[in-house]
Every structure is written in structure tokens, then in C-alpha cells.
N, C-alpha and C positions, 0 to 999 in steps of 0.2 A: 315060561320061567325066565325071570330077569337075569341078565348077564351080570356076572360079578365084575365090579369095577377094578381096574388095574391100580397098582400102587401109586403111579403119578396122579391118577384121577382122585384117589382117596386123599393124597397129600394136598391137592388143589382144593378139594371140598373142605378139608380141615382148615387150610389157610383162609378160605373164604369165610367160614364160620367164625374164626378168630377175629378177622378184620371187621366183620359185621358186629360182633360183640363189642369190640373196642369203639366202633362208631356209636353204638347204642349207649355205652357208658359215657362217652364224651358228650352226647347230646342230652341224656336224661339226668346225669348227676347234677349239673348246675341247677336244674329245676328242683330236684330233690333236696339239695342243700338249702335253697331258698325256703322250701317248706319246713325243713328241720329248724332253721333259725327262727322262722316265724312262730314256731311252737315252743321255743326255748325261752327261759328267763333271760332278760336283756343283760342283767349284771353278770350272769354266768357266761353269756355269749362273748363278752369282752375278754374272757380268759383265753379264747381260742381253742383249737383242737376239737371243734364241733364238726363232725364229718357225716356220720350215717344216722345217728339217733339223737334226739334231744336229751341232754343230761338232766335238766330240770323242766319237765313239761309244764306248760301253762297256756291258757287261752286268752290271757290278758291283752295281747296285741289285737286279736280279733274283737274282743269285747270293747276295747277302746275305740276301734273303728266303728262298731255298730252302736255305740252309745251316742254317736253324733246324730243330732236330730234331723239332719238333712239326708242321711244315708238311705232311709227307707223310701222317702219320696224319690230320690235319685234312682233307686233300684226299680221302682214302678215305671218311671219315665224311660229308663233304658230298656227294660223288658218290652214295654209297649212299643218303643221305637224300633227295636230289633224285629219284633214280629210284624208290625205294620209296614215298616220300611222295606223289609225283605219281601213280603208278599206283593206290595205295590210295584217294587222294582222288577221282580220276576215276571209279573203280569205285563208291564209295559215293555220290558226288554224282549220277551217272547213274541209279543205282537209286532214290534218293530222288526225283529229278526225274521219273522214269517213274511212280512211285506217285502223286505229287502232280499229275501231268498229267491224271489221271483224276478229273474233277469229280464223278463218281458215287461216289467213295470215301466211305464212311461217316465223318462227322466231318471232311470235307475242309477246311471253313472253319477249324475249330479247329486242325488240324495246320498249315495255312498260317500262321495267326496266331502259333502257337507258334514257328515258325522265323523268321518276319519280326521278331518281337519281339526276338530275340537280336541282330539287326542294329543296333538302336538302344540297347539296354541290356545292358551286360556286367556280370559279377560283380565285376570288379576284380582287381588283381594278387594281393592276399593271399588272398581266397577261392579264386581259381584255384590258387594254390600249395598251399593246404591240401587241395583236392580231388585234385590230382595226387599229392601226398605220400600221401594216404590210400589211393590205389589202387596205390602202390608203383612209380611211374614216375620218381621222383627218381633221378638217376644211372643212367638206363636209356636205351638208344638209342631205344626206342619212345616216349619223351616227345616226340620230333621228329615222330612219325607220327600217333598216334591223337588227341591233344587238338585238333588243327586239321584233322582229316580231312574235316570238312564245312564248306564255305564257302557260306553262304546266298545271297550275291549270285550266285555262279557257278551254284548250283543253280537259281535263278530263271531265269538265262540259258538253261540247258539245258532246263528245263521249258517255257519259252516256245518254244524251238526244236521240242521234241517235239509241242507242241500244234498246230503248223503242218503236221505230217505228216498226210495224208488218213486219216480214220478207216477208209475202205474197205479200206486195206491190212491193218489189224489184223483187220477183220471177215472178209476172205477167208482169212486165216491161221487164224482160229478155225473157219471152216467146214471147213478141211482137217484140223482136229483138233489144232492147236497150242495149248498152254497159255501162260500169261503169261510164264513163264521162257523158253520157246522164242521167243516173240514179242520179248522184250526182247533176248536175245542174238543172234538170227539176223536180226531185222528192224530193231529200233530202233537198236541200236548201230551197225550199218553205215551207216544213214541219217544218224546224228548225228555222223559223223566230223568235219565242219567245226567243230561246236560243241565237241566233245570235244578237238580239237586246240587250239582257242582257249583253253579253260579250262586245258588241260594246260600251255600256255605260261605263263599267269599263275601257276599253281601252282609250276611249275619255277623261275620267277624268284623267287617268294616263298621257297621252300626254299633256293635258292642264296644269296640275300642275307640270310637270317635269321642273326642273331648274338645277339640279346638273350635268347632262350630258352636258348641255350647257357650264358650267364652265370648265369641265374637257376636253372635246373633241373639243371645238371650241375656236378660238381666234379672228376671224373677227367680228367686231361689227354688220355687216349685217346678221350674222347667229345666233345672240343671241335671245333667246326666251323671251316671255313676262315676265315670272316669274323671269328670270335672271335679266332683266332690272328693274323690280319692286323691287327686292332685292337690286340692286345697288342704286336706288333712295332712298329707305328706309335707307340704310347705310349712304348715304350722309347727310340726315337730322339728323339722330341720332348722327353722328360725329360732325355736326355743333352745336348741342345742348350741346355737352360735351367738345369740344375743343375750346379754345379761339382763336387759330391761324387761324381758318376757318372764317376769317372776311368777305369775299365776300359772302359766302353762308349765314352767319348769318345776314348780312344786307339785303340780299334778303328776308330772312324769316321774318324780321321785317316789311318790306314794305307790305307783304301779310298777311292776317289773317289766317296763317297756322302755324303749329308746327309739331314736329316729331310725336306727338300722332295723330294729325288729318291726317297727311300723311300716317301713319301706318294704320289707319282705312280705308282711301280711297283706299290704296293699297289692303287691304283685300277684299273690295267690288269689285274692278276692277278684282281681281284674281278669285273670286268665283262666282260672279253673272252670267256671261255668261254661265258657265257650268251648273249652277242650272237651267237655263231656258231651257236647253235641256231635262231635266228629264221628264216633262209632256208629251213629244212626244213619249217616250218609256215606260211610266209607265204601260200601259195596257199589255205589254209583260214582264215586269220586274219580277213580282211575279210568273207568270206562268213559265218563263224560269228558275228561281232559284229553284222552287219546283220540276219541272219535271226533271231538270238536276241533282239535288242533291239526289233524292230519286229513287231508282231502285226497281221496284216491282218484 
């Protein structure tokens, strides 16, 4: 039979629930307010007092975004980039982590220093651009995949996770005649699912939200990512609201119940909502992967 909590314990629990509820409201309400404004008529939004529900619901802000001819191509590029880039990075990172988890590796200290050094010192934008151009990745879809395939921080996370796996498991596999590749694919990868799911979420978010590399390394419209196109749409409406010589765009904005603010809110929702929906599928692995990969016993 469970012991009944004392009055101080009950007060502490009540205070804790109240505090957590306030934290939830403080973190969730700004996102909800953005969603409400994106669904409300732009002219009505200017009146203010829009807090919990749209007074004049409309989908015109979203329709204005999806009328852009570049948006669907950008969605395909971004989805393909997120899937392919995450898969390639998880594979390369896990293989590198497995190799560096073997401290008996010849030159282990030098290899570890070589990769950790890149976390603190980068070549800079111009040298990076020159290297990418020299290997022929400018205006290529693969510029999104290969230059950032290895993330050293995430590699260290997976390596630390692998170092916690009992050595006896590998030794028993070697006694049965398994070589390193069989051990890696059949034993290490299944055991590292929490860590791989964790870094996969980080990588997917990074690929989905990336837009700067699309501006720097690509010029073809069919290679632009979703974030880059959304920034372009947002800049068009902001320019139209500030410059009187953008007559065509201004007239278009007046015909539709949208404004630069409503477009900005809708852009935020289109950019963030899809990746947020991915989190529940990997939530059960997330905390376990972070804790076991970050703390070494």
C-alpha cells in the first residue's frame, strides 16, 4: 500500500505542477500565437487583440505561399535532401565512431585529435567554396550531402555510446568467426539504435532548416531548398510593404487578405511544423541516446 504523502510533499508537488504548467505556457504560446496569426485575415490582425483563436479564419497566407511556382520543387529538394543527407551522415558517422571506439587502433590519438581539431578551427567560407568548386559540386544536389556528411560532435556522441557496450559481446562474435564488418552491421548498429535515432533527429533538423548553403553553392532554381524559397517569398512581401515602386506585388497583396506579417507567420509554420511532427517517432530513443552517449561510466 502506498504511503500517503505529507502536506509539505503535497505542496511541493502542487508547486512543481504549477511551475511546469507556466513553463509550458511560456514556451508553447508563442508558437500557438504564430499559428493563429497565420490563419487570420491580415486586415483584421492589424486591429490587435488576437490571442487564442483566429477571429476571421482564412488560408490565404498559405495559399499565397503555395501558389509560388518554385515552392513544390523546393519541397521535393528539401525532402530528398533531408532523407538522403540524414541516411548518409548516420552511416558515415557510425562507421567512423566504431573505428575510433577501438583505442587499440594504430594512431588512435592522432586520428582523434585530427577530427576534434576541426570542431574548433574551420577553413572559412572562401576556402570552403574553393574546395567545393574544385571538386565540381557547385550547382549540384550532392553539395547538400557530402561536404557536411561527418559531424564530429555527433560522432563523439556515438563513439562514447559504443564504448559503453560490453567488450565481451564482440569477443564472443569473433570466437564464432565474425569479422569487423559483420560485428558492425549485425551487432553494433542494432545496439546503437537509441544513439543513431538521436543523431538522426539532429541531422534531419539541420538539413531541413538549412538555407545558407543553397544561396552560396547553387544558382539553378530547381536546386533551391524550401527554406531558401521561403526566405525569398518573405523578402518579396517585406519589400512590397516598404517600397512604393513594387506596384504589382502591392496590388496583389491588397486583393488577398494577407500582409507581410501574415506571410511571415505562415512561413514560420511551413518551415517548422513538418520537422516537429517527426519528433514523436524518435522521442523514446532521444533521452536514452543523449544520456548514454554523453555520460561515460
